[in-house]
C-alpha positions in Angstrom: 17.7 1.9 23.3 20.0 4.8 23.0 21.2 3.6 19.6 17.6 3.2 18.5 16.8 6.8 19.5 19.9 8.1 17.8 18.9 6.4 14.6 15.4 7.7 14.9 16.7 11.3 15.3 18.9 10.9 12.2 16.0 9.4 10.3 13.6 12.2 11.1 16.1 14.8 10.0 16.7 13.0 6.7 12.9 12.4 6.3 12.1 16.0 6.8 14.3 16.9 3.8 12.6 14.2 1.7 9.3 15.6 2.8 10.1 19.1 1.5 11.1 17.7 -1.9 8.2 15.3 -2.1 5.8 18.2 -1.5 6.8 19.8 -4.8 6.1 16.5 -6.7 2.7 16.1 -5.0 1.6 19.7 -5.5 2.3 19.7 -9.2 0.7 16.3 -9.6 -2.4 17.4 -7.7 -2.9 20.3 -10.1 -1.7 19.0 -13.5 -1.6 15.2 -13.0 1.9 14.7 -14.2 5.3 14.1 -12.5 7.8 17.0 -12.8 11.1 15.0 -13.0 13.0 18.2 -13.4 12.2 18.9 -9.7 15.3 17.1 -8.5 17.4 19.6 -10.5 15.6 22.5 -9.0 16.7 21.0 -5.6 20.3 21.0 -6.9 20.0 24.6 -8.1 18.6 25.6 -4.7 21.7 24.1 -3.0 24.1 25.9 -5.3 22.3 29.2 -4.9 22.5 28.9 -1.2 26.2 28.1 -1.6 26.9 31.2 -3.6 24.8 33.5 -1.3 26.6 31.9 1.7 29.9 33.3 0.5 28.5 36.9 0.9 26.7 36.6 4.2 28.1 36.2 7.7 29.1 32.6 8.3 27.9 30.6 11.3 25.1 33.1 12.0 21.4 32.6 12.1 20.8 35.8 10.0 23.3 34.7 7.3 21.8 31.2 7.1 18.3 32.5 6.8 19.3 35.0 4.1 20.9 32.2 2.1 17.9 29.9 2.6 15.4 32.7 1.6 17.6 33.6 -1.4 17.8 30.0 -2.6 14.0 29.6 -2.3 13.3 32.8 -4.2 15.7 31.9 -7.0 14.3 28.4 -7.4 10.7 29.7 -7.3 11.6 31.9 -10.3 13.3 29.0 -12.0 10.2 26.8 -11.4 7.9 29.4 -12.9 10.2 29.8 -15.9 10.3 26.0 -16.5 6.5 25.8 -16.3 6.1 28.8 -18.7 8.6 27.7 -21.3 8.6 23.9 -21.2 5.2 22.7 -19.8 2.6 25.3 -20.7 3.0 24.8 -24.4 2.3 21.1 -23.9 -0.8 21.5 -21.7 -3.4 19.2 -23.2 -0.7 17.1 -25.0 -0.4 13.4 -24.3 1.2 12.6 -20.9 4.1 10.8 -22.5 5.1 14.1 -24.3 5.1 15.9 -21.0 7.1 13.2 -19.3 9.8 13.2 -22.0 10.0 17.0 -21.8 10.4 16.8 -18.0 13.3 14.4 -18.4 14.8 16.7 -21.0 14.6 19.7 -18.8 16.2 17.7 -16.0 19.2 16.7 -18.2 19.4 20.3 -19.5 19.7 21.7 -16.0 22.3 19.1 -15.1 24.5 19.9 -18.1 24.1 23.7 -17.7 25.2 23.3 -14.1 28.2 21.3 -15.1 29.1 23.9 -17.8 28.9 26.9 -15.5 29.9 25.5 -12.1 32.0 22.4 -13.1 31.5 18.8 -12.2 33.9 18.8 -9.2 32.1 18.5 -5.8 32.3 21.6 -3.6 32.4 21.7 0.2 29.3 23.4 1.5 29.8 26.4 3.9 28.4 26.2 7.5 25.6 28.8 7.1 24.1 28.3 10.6 25.8 28.2 14.0 27.2 24.7 14.4 27.1 22.8 17.7 26.4 19.3 19.0 24.1 18.6 21.9 24.3 15.4 24.0 20.9 14.5 25.3 21.4 11.4 27.5 23.8 9.8 25.1 21.9 10.9 22.0 23.9 13.4 19.9 21.8 15.9 18.1 23.6 18.5 15.8 22.4 22.0 15.4 22.0 21.4 11.7 19.5 18.6 12.5 17.6 20.9 14.7 17.6 23.5 11.9 16.2 21.0 9.4 13.3 20.0 11.7 12.4 23.5 12.7 12.6 24.9 9.2 10.6 22.0 7.8 7.9 22.4 10.4 7.7 26.2 9.8 7.5 25.6 6.0 4.8 22.9 6.4 2.7 25.2 8.6 3.1 28.0 6.1 2.1 25.7 3.2 -0.9 24.6 5.2 -1.9 28.2 5.8 -1.5 29.1 2.1 -3.5 26.1 0.9 -6.3 26.3 3.4 -6.6 30.0 4.3 -5.8 32.0 1.2 -7.6 32.8 -2.1 -4.7 31.3 -4.1 -4.8 28.2 -2.0 -8.6 27.9 -2.5 -8.0 28.2 -6.3 -5.3 25.5 -6.2 -7.7 23.1 -4.5 -10.5 24.0 -6.9 -8.2 23.4 -9.9 -7.1 20.1 -8.5 -10.7 19.0 -8.0 -12.1 20.1 -11.3 -10.1 22.2 -13.8 -13.0 22.9 -16.1 -15.3 24.1 -13.3 -12.5 26.2 -11.9 -12.0 28.0 -15.2 -15.7 28.5 -15.6 -16.0 30.3 -12.2 -13.2 32.8 -13.3 -10.1 31.2 -11.8 -7.0 32.2 -13.8 -5.6 28.7 -14.5 -2.2 30.0 -15.7 -1.6 32.0 -12.6 -2.5 29.2 -10.3 -0.3 26.7 -12.1 2.6 29.1 -12.1 2.2 29.8 -8.4 2.1 26.0 -7.7 5.3 25.5 -9.6 7.0 28.4 -7.9 5.9 27.3 -4.4 6.9 23.7 -5.0 10.3 24.8 -6.3 10.9 27.0 -3.3 10.3 24.0 -1.0 12.7 21.9 -3.1 15.3 24.7 -2.7 14.9 24.7 1.0 15.4 20.9 1.0 18.5 21.4 -1.1 20.1 23.9 1.3 19.2 21.8 4.3 20.4 18.6 2.7 23.8 20.3 1.8 24.1 21.4 5.4 23.9 17.9 6.7 25.8 16.2 3.8 28.2 19.1 3.0 29.2 18.4 -0.6 27.4 19.6 -3.7 27.7 18.8 -7.4 25.5 19.1 -10.5 24.1 15.6 -10.2 23.4 15.7 -6.4 19.7 16.0 -6.9 19.2 12.7 -8.8 19.0 10.2 -6.0 17.3 12.4 -3.3 14.8 13.5 -6.0 14.0 9.9 -6.9 13.6 9.0 -3.2 11.4 12.0 -2.6 9.2 10.8 -5.5 9.0 7.4 -3.8 8.0 9.3 -0.6 5.3 11.1 -2.4 3.9 7.8 -3.8 4.2 6.2 -0.4 2.2 8.9 1.2 -0.3 9.2 -1.7 0.7 11.3 -4.7 -1.3 14.5 -4.8 -1.9 14.4 -1.0 0.1 17.1 0.9 0.0 15.5 4.3 0.8 12.1 2.6 3.9 13.6 1.1 5.1 14.8 4.5 4.3 11.4 6.1 6.0 9.5 3.2 9.1 11.5 3.5 9.5 11.0 7.2 8.8 7.3 6.9 11.3 6.8 4.1 14.0 8.8 5.9 13.6 6.7 9.1 13.6 3.4 7.1 16.7 4.4 5.1 18.5 5.4 8.3 17.8 2.2 10.1 18.8 0.2 7.1 22.0 2.2 6.8 22.9 1.3 10.4 22.4 -2.4 9.9 24.2 -5.2 8.1 22.2 -4.3 5.0 23.6 -0.8 4.7 25.0 -1.6 1.2 21.4 -1.8 -0.1 20.1 1.3 1.6 19.4 3.0 -1.8 17.6 0.0 -3.1 15.3 -0.1 -0.1 13.5 3.1 -1.4 12.7 1.5 -4.7 11.6 -1.8 -3.0 9.2 0.3 -1.0 7.9 1.9 -4.2 7.3 -1.6 -5.8 5.5 -2.8 -2.7 3.3 0.3 -2.5 2.4 0.0 -6.2 1.6 -3.7 -5.8 -0.5 -3.6 -2.6 -1.7 0.0 -2.1 -1.3 2.1 -5.3 -3.1 5.1 -3.8 -0.5 5.4 -1.1 -1.0 5.5 2.7 -3.2 8.6 2.8 -4.4 8.5 -0.8 -7.9 7.7 -1.9 -8.9 5.3 -4.7 -10.9 7.2 -7.4 -12.8 5.9 -10.3 -12.0 7.8 -13.5 -14.8 8.1 -16.0 -13.9 7.6 -19.7 
């Protein structure tokens, strides 16, 4: 029983990180109906930004860790807005395949720029927050795991407030429901889309910093696998559905952790894509998604 609970704790911590990244995918899809595959590189840039800020703030301190986290989120939000403005906005209305190819191109560009400026050698990540281990009846919980869950919950509550209780959140929901009607009632489509990219990118950066705290090594291609798994989590929960993305991330993190602790640990990365195939075969709309009929 203790081993089961230990695996569950580890899985929830990993799943919370997947959830943060998946939210960016699902928000962009909800507004623009395409997958931003450069999102995984925004996750990587967020981790590196936290790394560089962490060298100039007090180590092992709550204030220093929060400063690094906030700085990474702000920098990635700006990066997300720039990507949308330069790469995606000119293609608005273009065939989906053109946008998909562009997203892959932006992803490769960011990877190679990171390798050029920061090198390809993995770097150890600094301990930004106070580090400690807590033994709860035989279950070991690290302070980094606690930080991951607390920060994720805080960001999810903040996101819920923004989407449901603010004007920009109302505009996001209107744009997702009917872009033409939203434009007709005076909503500035460009501002809403840029805000969505910035918000999703900030959440990816938070995921990048938290991921690096628990798996303390970063490199320019670190975002590829977590990004793909977060995409699977978004599809699992229901792409375009914010609660679904959070649920999908938690489920995928728990599944991967239990597989990693079993005799099938060699295949833990393949499990995520097996889940994707099963979801696409048996419930394409995802766990919380809704089937819709598209008129043509």
